[in-house]
C-alpha positions, 0 to 999 in steps of 0.5 A: 500500500502506498502512503496517502497522507495529507499535511497542512504544514509547509514543512510536511509539504516540502518533505513530500516534494523532496521525496517526489524529486528523489524517488521517481515513480510511475503510477504512484508506485515507488521504484526501488533501485535495480542494484543490490543483493536480493535477500535470502533466509536460512528458513522462511520468516515466521509470522508473515501471513500470506507470504509465499516462499521459494527455495534455492538449492543448497551447495552440492558436490559430484562424486563417482559411484560404482554400481553393479548392473545386470547386463543379461539375465540368467537362462533357466531351463524348463526343469529349473536348472540354470543353463546360463548364469546371469551376467553383471557389470560394474560401472562408475557413474557420477552422482550429485550429492547435496552438502548443505541447506538451501536458502529461501526467498520471498516470492510473488505468490502465484495467485498474484501473477495476473496477466496484467502484472506479467505484462508489466513485468515483461515491459519492465524487463524489455526496458532494461534489455533483459527481455526481447519478446512480446508483452503477452502477459503469459509466464512462458519459458522466455519470460522465466529465462529473462527473470533469471538473467535479471535476478542473477545480476541481483545475486539470485539465481532463480527464475521464480519472481522474487518479491524484491525484484517485483518491487525493484521493477515497480510492479508492487507498491512499496509501503514506506515508513514515514520520514522524520519530516513527515512525522514532524509535519503530522505532529505539527498538524495535530498541535494546530488542530488542538489549538483551533479546537480549544479556540472554538470551545472557548468561543462557544463558552463565551 
Protein backbone atom coordinates (compact mmCIF):
# COMPACT_ATOMS: atom_id res chain seq x y z
CA UNK A 1 0.00 0.00 0.00
CA UNK A 2 1.20 3.48 -0.76
CA UNK A 3 1.39 6.22 1.84
CA UNK A 4 -1.52 8.54 1.29
CA UNK A 5 -1.03 11.30 3.84
CA UNK A 6 -2.11 14.93 3.57
CA UNK A 7 -0.28 17.51 5.71
CA UNK A 8 -1.29 21.14 6.03
CA UNK A 9 2.06 22.32 7.36
CA UNK A 10 4.60 23.80 4.90
CA UNK A 11 7.31 21.58 6.37
CA UNK A 12 5.38 18.43 5.50
CA UNK A 13 4.66 19.73 2.02
CA UNK A 14 8.37 20.37 1.46
CA UNK A 15 9.12 16.84 2.66
CA UNK A 16 6.67 15.38 0.17
CA UNK A 17 8.20 17.43 -2.66
CA UNK A 18 11.66 16.30 -1.66
CA UNK A 19 10.60 12.66 -1.73
CA UNK A 20 9.00 13.10 -5.14
CA UNK A 21 12.21 14.58 -6.50
CA UNK A 22 14.47 11.86 -5.08
CA UNK A 23 12.43 8.75 -5.86
CA UNK A 24 10.93 8.59 -9.34
CA UNK A 25 7.66 6.74 -9.53
CA UNK A 26 5.22 5.59 -12.15
CA UNK A 27 1.52 5.41 -11.49
CA UNK A 28 2.00 6.02 -7.77
CA UNK A 29 4.39 3.07 -7.41
CA UNK A 30 7.71 3.84 -5.75
CA UNK A 31 10.56 2.25 -7.70
CA UNK A 32 13.42 0.60 -5.85
CA UNK A 33 16.99 0.60 -7.15
CA UNK A 34 17.98 -2.01 -9.73
CA UNK A 35 21.06 -2.88 -7.71
CA UNK A 36 21.82 -4.75 -4.53
CA UNK A 37 21.66 -8.37 -3.50
CA UNK A 38 18.18 -9.85 -3.16
CA UNK A 39 17.87 -11.05 0.45
CA UNK A 40 17.67 -14.76 1.23
CA UNK A 41 17.00 -16.55 4.51
CA UNK A 42 18.10 -19.84 6.01
CA UNK A 43 14.43 -20.52 6.75
CA UNK A 44 11.17 -18.74 5.90
CA UNK A 45 10.38 -15.87 8.25
CA UNK A 46 7.67 -16.66 10.75
CA UNK A 47 4.62 -14.56 11.41
CA UNK A 48 4.15 -13.34 7.83
CA UNK A 49 0.63 -14.38 6.93
CA UNK A 50 0.01 -14.51 3.22
CA UNK A 51 3.72 -14.61 2.30
CA UNK A 52 4.92 -17.09 -0.30
CA UNK A 53 8.42 -18.57 -0.32
CA UNK A 54 10.69 -20.29 -2.85
CA UNK A 55 13.82 -22.28 -2.09
CA UNK A 56 17.23 -22.14 -3.70
CA UNK A 57 19.12 -25.45 -3.74
CA UNK A 58 21.98 -25.75 -1.31
CA UNK A 59 25.62 -26.40 -2.24
CA UNK A 60 26.32 -29.77 -3.82
CA UNK A 61 29.21 -31.89 -4.98
CA UNK A 62 29.57 -34.56 -7.67
CA UNK A 63 31.20 -37.86 -6.79
CA UNK A 64 31.87 -41.06 -8.73
CA UNK A 65 29.89 -44.05 -7.51
CA UNK A 66 30.38 -47.66 -8.52
CA UNK A 67 27.24 -49.60 -9.35
CA UNK A 68 26.69 -53.21 -10.32
CA UNK A 69 24.13 -53.56 -13.08
CA UNK A 70 22.51 -56.60 -14.66
CA UNK A 71 23.56 -56.93 -18.28
CA UNK A 72 21.93 -60.25 -19.13
CA UNK A 73 19.55 -62.36 -17.10
CA UNK A 74 20.23 -65.99 -16.35
CA UNK A 75 18.79 -68.61 -18.66
CA UNK A 76 16.66 -71.16 -16.83
CA UNK A 77 15.73 -74.48 -18.43
CA UNK A 78 12.19 -75.89 -18.16
CA UNK A 79 13.33 -78.24 -15.44
CA UNK A 80 14.54 -75.30 -13.35
CA UNK A 81 18.24 -75.71 -13.89
CA UNK A 82 20.36 -72.72 -14.79
CA UNK A 83 21.84 -73.24 -18.21
CA UNK A 84 23.47 -69.84 -18.46
CA UNK A 85 24.38 -67.64 -15.48
CA UNK A 86 23.39 -64.00 -15.26
CA UNK A 87 25.94 -61.51 -16.45
CA UNK A 88 26.69 -58.44 -14.32
CA UNK A 89 28.94 -55.48 -14.92
CA UNK A 90 30.35 -52.86 -12.58
CA UNK A 91 30.10 -49.30 -13.89
CA UNK A 92 31.20 -45.97 -12.48
CA UNK A 93 28.73 -43.10 -12.78
CA UNK A 94 28.67 -39.53 -11.42
CA UNK A 95 26.15 -38.69 -8.69
CA UNK A 96 25.32 -35.23 -7.33
CA UNK A 97 25.06 -35.07 -3.56
CA UNK A 98 23.75 -32.13 -1.51
CA UNK A 99 26.28 -30.88 1.02
CA UNK A 100 24.31 -28.13 2.74
CA UNK A 101 20.96 -26.47 3.31
CA UNK A 102 19.37 -24.31 0.67
CA UNK A 103 18.26 -20.70 1.04
CA UNK A 104 14.75 -19.24 0.99
CA UNK A 105 13.47 -16.00 -0.52
CA UNK A 106 10.06 -14.37 -0.57
CA UNK A 107 8.39 -14.71 -3.94
CA UNK A 108 5.38 -13.13 -5.60
CA UNK A 109 2.52 -15.53 -4.85
CA UNK A 110 1.22 -17.46 -7.85
CA UNK A 111 -2.27 -16.10 -7.16
CA UNK A 112 -0.91 -12.56 -7.69
CA UNK A 113 0.72 -13.32 -11.05
CA UNK A 114 -2.12 -11.91 -13.11
CA UNK A 115 -1.81 -11.39 -16.86
CA UNK A 116 -1.62 -7.64 -16.23
CA UNK A 117 1.25 -7.98 -13.75
CA UNK A 118 3.16 -10.37 -16.05
CA UNK A 119 2.65 -7.97 -18.95
CA UNK A 120 4.06 -5.10 -16.87
CA UNK A 121 6.94 -7.38 -15.85
CA UNK A 122 7.75 -8.14 -19.48
CA UNK A 123 7.70 -4.45 -20.35
CA UNK A 124 9.95 -3.60 -17.40
CA UNK A 125 12.45 -6.30 -18.41
CA UNK A 126 12.30 -5.10 -22.03
CA UNK A 127 13.15 -1.55 -20.92
CA UNK A 128 16.20 -2.98 -19.15
CA UNK A 129 17.19 -5.10 -22.20
CA UNK A 130 16.56 -8.42 -20.42
CA UNK A 131 13.53 -9.43 -22.49
CA UNK A 132 13.10 -9.27 -26.25
CA UNK A 133 9.72 -10.96 -26.66
CA UNK A 134 6.17 -9.70 -26.88
CA UNK A 135 4.41 -8.46 -23.74
CA UNK A 136 1.83 -11.25 -23.92
CA UNK A 137 1.00 -11.47 -20.22
CA UNK A 138 1.97 -15.16 -20.19
CA UNK A 139 4.62 -16.51 -17.82
CA UNK A 140 6.30 -18.55 -20.54
CA UNK A 141 9.80 -20.05 -20.77
CA UNK A 142 11.27 -16.90 -22.38
CA UNK A 143 9.90 -14.71 -19.58
CA UNK A 144 11.26 -17.02 -16.87
CA UNK A 145 14.66 -17.06 -18.59
CA UNK A 146 14.65 -13.25 -18.56
CA UNK A 147 13.68 -13.22 -14.88
CA UNK A 148 16.63 -15.50 -14.12
CA UNK A 149 19.05 -13.28 -16.06
CA UNK A 150 17.85 -10.16 -14.25
CA UNK A 151 17.90 -11.78 -10.82
CA UNK A 152 21.35 -13.28 -11.41
CA UNK A 153 22.63 -9.72 -11.70
CA UNK A 154 20.99 -9.09 -8.31
CA UNK A 155 22.64 -12.15 -6.74
CA UNK A 156 19.69 -14.53 -7.01
CA UNK A 157 19.98 -17.47 -9.43
CA UNK A 158 16.31 -18.33 -9.87
CA UNK A 159 13.59 -17.94 -12.49
CA UNK A 160 10.96 -17.54 -9.76
CA UNK A 161 9.93 -13.89 -9.48
CA UNK A 162 11.02 -12.65 -6.05
CA UNK A 163 9.09 -10.01 -4.15
CA UNK A 164 12.24 -7.86 -4.02
CA UNK A 165 12.55 -7.98 -7.83
CA UNK A 166 8.90 -7.03 -8.26
CA UNK A 167 9.50 -4.03 -6.02
CA UNK A 168 12.68 -3.06 -7.85
CA UNK A 169 10.85 -3.13 -11.16
CA UNK A 170 7.97 -1.05 -9.79
CA UNK A 171 5.41 -3.84 -10.15
CA UNK A 172 4.36 -3.87 -6.50
CA UNK A 173 3.67 -0.84 -4.34
CA UNK A 174 6.27 -0.33 -1.62
CA UNK A 175 4.91 0.54 1.79
CA UNK A 176 7.46 3.06 3.07
CA UNK A 177 7.67 4.17 6.71
CA UNK A 178 7.17 7.90 7.39
CA UNK A 179 10.25 10.06 7.21
CA UNK A 180 11.31 12.35 10.07
CA UNK A 181 9.95 15.40 8.24
CA UNK A 182 6.62 13.68 7.62
CA UNK A 183 6.37 12.63 11.26
CA UNK A 184 7.22 16.17 12.37
CA UNK A 185 4.67 17.61 9.97
CA UNK A 186 1.99 15.27 11.30
CA UNK A 187 2.82 16.28 14.90
CA UNK A 188 2.58 19.98 14.00
CA UNK A 189 -0.77 19.41 12.30
CA UNK A 190 -2.10 17.72 15.42
CA UNK A 191 -0.94 20.62 17.59
CA UNK A 192 -2.52 23.20 15.28
CA UNK A 193 -5.76 21.21 15.24
CA UNK A 194 -5.75 21.07 19.04
CA UNK A 195 -5.20 24.84 19.31
CA UNK A 196 -8.01 25.55 16.85
CA UNK A 197 -10.32 23.20 18.72
CA UNK A 198 -9.52 24.92 22.04
CA UNK A 199 -10.28 28.28 20.41
CA UNK A 200 -13.64 27.06 19.16
CA UNK A 201 -14.56 25.68 22.59
CA UNK A 202 -13.54 28.99 24.25
CA UNK A 203 -15.65 30.99 21.83
CA UNK A 204 -18.59 28.72 22.40
CA UNK A 205 -18.25 29.06 26.19
CA UNK A 206 -18.05 32.86 25.98
